[in-house]
Each structure stands twice: as C-alpha cells, then as structure tokens.
C-alpha positions, 0 to 999 in steps of 0.5 A, a space after each residue: 493467514 492466522 487467526 486467534 479463532 475461527 471468526 473472520 469478523 473478529 478484530 484480532 483476525 490477521 490477514 497478510 496482504 501483498 500490495 504493489 506501490 508506485 509513483 511517477 509524479 513529483 518526488 517519486 521516492 518521497 511519495 512512496 515513503 510517505 504512503 508507507 509511513 502513513 500505513 505504518 501509523 495505522 492502528 489496523 496495521 500490525 507490523 510495519 510494512 516489509 518492502 521489496 527493492 524499488 525499481 525504475 520502469 518505463 511506462 507501458 501503453 501510455 508512454 508519454 509520461 515519466 518513468 515509474 518507481 515501483 515496488 511491493 510491500 507486505 503487511 499484516 492487518 486486521 482490516 477486511 480486504 474492502 476496508 484495506 482498499 478504503 485505507 489505501 485509497 485514503 492514503 493515495 488521496 492524502 498524497 495528492 493522487 487523482 482518480 482516473 
C-alpha cells in the first residue's frame, strides 16, 4: 500500500488488492472479460487490472455443474475494502450473477 499522506480516509490513498475471478456459466471467457472491462472503466481503479493466466478447473463439492474458468487479478484502488466489495458485487449483478 502506498499513500500520499497518513490519512487512510483520503481519496488519494491507494490500496492494492488481489481478487479471484471465475465463471462456470454461459460464455465464461466473455463473462470474465466483461467484469474486467467494467472495473477498468471505474474512476476508483487507478490502473487497469493485471491478470493471471486463466485455468479451467473441475467443480469441487457440488460436482454436478459445468467446469470453471478461474484466475486472479491485481488492482490499485482508492476504494476502501468495503466499497471495493460493493463495486465487485455491482459488476457481478450487471453480468447476471445471482446471489446464492
């Protein structure tokens, strides 16, 4: 984490976050790219996300579902952790993810 000053509430305070991303419904690659695109256009994301390779994985625990496409991305943001979670949930809903 870096900061221009010691005030954590300052809108210029930068936080680095590593976020797991995945999809097993519909066009999995398109869903992931759409989410990353939406995050990249957010004014609270300082740099476009840096992404890992994507890996196809079999589902665990509940195995009667399609395989997942999974990866991780890194961002720098001025959002607090709670606000970042809210932003991520908004992106999920826009893509059609149902809570559950």
